[in-house]
N, C-alpha and C positions, 0 to 999 in steps of 0.2 A: 504494500500500500504506500503510495506516495502523496505528498502534499501537491495540490494542484496549483497551476499558475494563478487562478482566481484567488485561492486562499493566500498565496504568497503576496499578491498585490494588496490584499486586505491587511495583511500583517505589516507590510511596508508602510501603508497609509497610517495605521495606528501608531507604529513606532515613530514615524515622522511627526505626527501630530503631538506625541508626547515630547519629542525633542524640541519642537517649536515652543510648546508650553513651558519647558524648562530653560529655554533660551540657550540651547547647545546645538552644535552642528555635528551631525553624525554620518558615518558610513554604515549602511544597513544591508546585510546580506542574508538571503534565505537559501538554504540547500535542501535538496530532496532526500529521500531515504538512503540513497546511494552516496550522499555527501557531494553531489554535483550542484553547481550554482544554478538556481532557478530564477532568482531575481536579485537585483542589487541597485542601490541608489546611493549617491554621494551628494549630500546636501551642499548647497552653495557655501563655499568657504570652509568646508570640512577638510581636515588634514589629509593630504594625499597618502601619506604613509599608513594611515588607519584603514585604507581600503583592504590591504592584504591582511591586516589584523582582524577585521570583521569577518573575512572569509575563514581564516584559521580558527577563530572562536566558534563559528558555526560548525565547521568540520570537527573540531574537538568535541563539541557537545554531541554531535551525531555519532562519531566513531565510538564513543564510550557511553552514550545515552545518559549523560549527567551534565549538570551545569559545569561550564568551564572553570568556574571558581572552586568547585568541589575538587576537580582534578588538581588545582593549585594547592589546596590544603593537603592533599595526599602525596604531592610530589616534592615536599620540602625535604631537606637533608634528614635522613633517617626514616623517612616515610616509605610506605609500601610501593609508591609509584615514583620514587626519586629518579630524576632524569628522563621521565617519559616524554617531556616536551621535545626531545630530540628525535622521537620516533615519527613515523608517518609523514616525513618531509617537513616536520616542524609543527608543533602544536602550540596553542596559547593556553596558558594555565592560570589565567586570572579572569575575574568576572566579566560577563557580557555575552556569553554563549549559552543558549538554552535549547534543549531538545523540545520538539513539538510533537504532541500525541493526538491521535484521533479519539473519537468518543469511546472506542473499545480499549483505549490505553496503549495502543501500538504506536511506536515512534514512526512518524511519517516524514520527518525532516528536522531542521533546526534553524534558529536565527542567531546571527552574530552581529554585535553592534560595537563600534569603536569610534572615539572622537573626543572623549571627555575623561573625567575621572572614571575609574572602574565601577564605582557606585552608580554614577549616572548612566554609564553604559548598560549596566544590569537593569536599571529601572526602565530604560527605553526598550531593552530586549523583552522584558516582562510584558510591557504594554503590547508589543508586537505579537508575542506568543499568545497572549490572552484574546487576541482578536478573532481567533478561530476556536 
């Protein structure tokens, strides 16, 4: 089961609206169940370098079906996933990536957001994920 383009567009719109409300400029990326880019937007003035980060946050959330920030807490020195960020072509292990599930609880994709503090990134990602 995959997230649809229509769902991805709805998530982008919700995340973008939250970013505007918070007065932050974000890169927002949606990936499908296979971690392939389905939709992406870089808001005017958002950092160019955050485009890749938003994609990697979304992929990280989908590869492991957990928030990217949870991966971060598990990947600290001495943690069970220490150095995991070096796998899969590079992961992002701080907040802003969230898996997206359907009504049956199956992961159908993920959202990744980057462009502000990790707390703001996560808040905007949550708004996008909640849109479906």
